[in-house]
Structures are given as C-alpha cells and as structure tokens.
C-alpha positions, 0 to 999 in steps of 0.5 A: 075127630073121627069126621076130620080123621076118616077113622072109627074110635070106640073109646077115648080117654078122658081129654087133657086140656093144656097138658104139659109134658117134659122128658128131662129137667133139662129138656124143653117140654111141651104143652098140648092143647088137647091130649087123649089117647085111645087103646092103640092111638094118641090124639094130640089137637092144637089150635092155631089162630095165627100163621106160624112158620115154625108149625112144621117144625114144632109139629114134629118136635111135638110128635117126638115128644108123643112117641118118646112118651108111648114107648115108655108105657 
C-alpha cells in the first residue's frame, strides 16, 4: 500500500478480510474485501476481476459507509 499510495504507514491494525458493515437493520450493507486502519486513516482494498459500469457508484457508497463508521468512533 505504501508503494501504491506513495505514503508512509507506521502501524496497521490486523486486516479484516470479507468484513461486513451495515449502518442499520433496514439499510444495505457492504462487504469489504480487505479493511484495515492506522492511527489516522482507514484503508479499503477491493479486488475487481471484471469491468463493472457501476464501480464508481459502488466505491462512493463504500466510502460513505466508512465515513459513517469513522464518525461513530
């Protein structure tokens, strides 16, 4: 991640694979391929094997779920 993002990462929490997050009982949840964090940032790694026209929309939805979760902490 440091090479791809051109940043220095001091210490990551243990990565969670196939980690699910749901904001509330009635909302649509997400399942992150790999989810981890350091002291100040959250990292979501998604693996795509096909071209998907809805990818930008899905990425924004995943980001909104991360934003909502990070505000709750």
